Structure formats: structure tokens, C-alpha cells
C-alpha positions, 0 to 999 in steps of 0.5 A: 484165581489169577492171583493164584496163577501168578503166585504159582508162576513166581514160585516155579520161577524161583525153584528153577535154575537160571538159564546159562548165561551167553559166552564168548570164546577167548574171554574170561568166564569164571574165577576160582580161589583155590584155598586151604582155609575156605572158612577164612576166605569166606569170612574175608570176602563176606567182610570186605566185598559183601559176598554170600556163599552157598555150598555145593559139590564137585562131580566127585562129591567134594565140597564146593562154594559159590560166591554170590554179590546179590543174585549173581554168581561171581566166583567159586571157592575150591578147598584144597583138602587132601595130599594130591593138592600138597604142591598146589598153591593157594591162588586165583585161577581164571577160566577162559571160555573156549569153543571146543575144550578137547580140540583147544587142550590138544592144541595147547599141549602141542604148543608146550602147555601141560594138561594138569588133569584129565579134561572133565565135565561138570553137569550144568556148567561145562566141559573143563581143562586145567593147564599149565602154560609153557611159562609155568602159569596155571589156567583153565579153559572150559566150554560152558553150557549155554549159548556162545556169542561173538565176542 
């Protein structure tokens, strides 16, 4: 009986998503490769770094790839598919964790940044803004789900 209960507990643990990781305001939290050739990028990072990939989707139903180093989810791959991305260069985009993305994005716009697209929510991930800072560099800001820690 004890072995069955332990096996059941292990099975439940494997099927439950991991709890959100703690995060700190102002610290880099996520990195995402924006690419026109996902298969090429996956092959490159698998062969050179050893990452494995898992397909998921964005809230609007587009494919999105998660990169794993062992069990740790370390990055995302966003396919630049469609004419709305014609002017977006292939690049890595970093996301800073912020305590309130709506308040911080409004402050950034008042300070000369541009909101590239409306702020949006990703269930189980957080609330995200994509900005172009006054210098023209792209940056993502997000209020992740989970517990904010002191950084």
C-alpha cells in the first residue's frame, strides 16, 4: 500500500506544472530568440549548447518553443512568421521583471520609450510589455506570476 501511494504521489508530481520561480524587480527574468527559421535555431542550440525543445503556443495560438537545459526551462524561441514581423530583426530579446508592468510601462513612455504593442497577459507566465527605449533598443518588461523577492 505504501509503495502504491508513493508511486501515485510521484506520478502526480510529474504531471503538475512546477510552481512559478521567485523573481526580483529590476532583474533579467527571461530571454527569447526571435527567429525566422526555428528549425535552424533549434538545431544550432541543440548541437552547441545541448538544449532540448518543447512546442507550446502563445495566447493567440501561434507556435512558441521552450528551450530546456536538463529540467530547467532557460529560454524561448518566437517564430517571426507573418508580414507584421517583416521589419523585426532576428535577435535575442531580454525581459526584465518589474513589480507592476502597467505602471512601469506608462512611466517608460513618459520618459521617451515607445510601447511596441499593447501590454498582454500570458496565463501561468505573467503580464508583458514590449518596449523600444529612447535609444531604439528593444526590451521586454514583465510582471511574472509567482513571488517577488528582494533583489
